[in-house]
N, C-alpha and C positions, 0 to 999 in steps of 0.2 A: 628222444627215444627212437630207436630203430626197431621196426617190426619185421622179423624175418617171415612171418606168415604173409604179410602184404607183399613182400618181395616174391615169395614162392608163388602166390597167386597171379602176380603180374608177369612173371618171366618164365615160369615153368608150368609143366602139366603133369604133376605127380599124381599117381592113382589116388593117393590120400595126402592131405596136407597136415597130418599130425606130425609133431616133432620127431617122434621115434620112427615113423615110417619114412619120412624124408631122409633122416640120417641113415637108415638101413639101405635105402635106394642109392644113396651117395657113397656107401661103403664106410660110413663113420660108425665107430663103436658106440653102442648104446648102454654100456655098463653104467649102472647107477640111475637108469631111467626112472623118472617119477620120484626122485629124491632131489632136494633143492640143489645141492652141489652138482650132481650128475646132470640135471637138466640145464644148468648154467653152462656146464662144459660142452654139452652136446649142442646147445644153441650157439655158442661161440664158434664151434667147428663148422656148423652148417653156414653161419654168417660168413666166416673166412672162405668157405668153398664158393659161396655165392659171389663174393667180391672178386675172387680170382677168375671164375668162370665168366662173369659179366665183363670184366676188363679184356679177357681173351676174345669176347664177342665184339669188342670195340666200344663198350660203354665205359667212358672215363669216369673214374671216381677218385677225386683228389681231395675233396673237402667234405665237411659235414653236410653242406648244402647239397652236394651231389648225392650223398647217401639218402638224404631226405626225399629227393626227387625219385630215387628208386622205388620208394614205397608209395609214391603219390602225393607226397607232402608231409608236413608234421602231423603228428597225432595230437588231437585236442581232447582233453577230458572236460566233461561238464563239471562246473563248480557246484558242489552241493551246498544248499543253504541249511542243511541239517546239522545241528550242533551235537557232537558226540563227545560225551564226558567219560573219563575213566570211571568204571563202575563204583569204586570205592568213594569217589567224590559225589557221584550221583546219589548213592545210598545215604551218605552223611547229610546231604541237603534234605533228602526226603525224611530221614529219621531224626533230624536235628541232633546229629551226633558230633563227636569231636574227632579231629585228625591231628596226627603229628606229621609235619611236613619238613623237608629239608629244602630251603629256598635260596636261589642264587639272586643276590641284589643286583639290580641294574646299574646302580651308582658306584658301589664299592667293589663289585666283582667278587665279593665274599659270600660264603654260605652261612645260613643260620638255621637252627632248628626251632620250630615254632609249634605251639599247640593252638589250633584254630577251631572255630565253629563255623562252617560254611553256611552262608545265607542265600546267595544267588549268584548266577553267572551272567555276565554282561559281555557284549561284543563291542569293540571300539577299534575302528579301522580294520586291520587284518589280525588283530590280536583278541584273545579270549581272556577275560579277567574273572577271578573268583573273588567276590566280596565276602569277607568273613570277619568275625570277631577274633582278634588276635589277643591271646592271653599274655604275650610278651609286652605288647604295647598298651594293652588294656583299652583298646579302641577298635572300631571297624577299620579294616585295611583292605586294599585291593592287591591281589596277587596275580601276576601274569601267569597264565596256565603253563606256558612253555618254559617258565623259570622254576617250576616246582620239580625238583630232581627226584624226590622220594616221597611217598605218601603211605601212611598206615593208619588204620582205625585204632582209637583209644577207647577203652571201656569207661 
C-alpha cells in the first residue's frame, strides 16, 4: 500500500494535507471529490505528480521498494482479535434461527444450497468456521465462513 499523505508530509510543505487541497495546489481537477471514484482518480493523479516531481528532484523510483521508501517504509495494520460476523449469522445464532446458505465445497468446487441452524463459531488457523446443524446431511457440519456465498434468514 502506498500512502500519498505520508509522501506529502515527508517531501512537501502544503498549507493543508487534505487530498482536495493538495490537488488544487498542484492544479489537478477535483471534480467528483468526496465520491469513491472521484477520490480514487484524484489520488492517482496526485501520486503520479509526486512520482514525476520526485524523479525530477533526483529521487530514483524504479521498484515498489523505492516507493515504499518514499513514505518511510511499509504501512502495517494491527491485526484485530475481534471476530466480526455477518449480522444475519450473528442473529441466527442468538435467536436459534434457521438460515439458507449457498456454500462452495472445498473438495468438489461445486455449490450447494443448504438449510442450517447455526450453533457456534470457531477459529482454526486463519479460518473462521460456523458449526451448524445441516438439514441436508441431518448432522452437525462445519462451514468455512469465507465459502458461504449467500445467506438469508428462513422463518
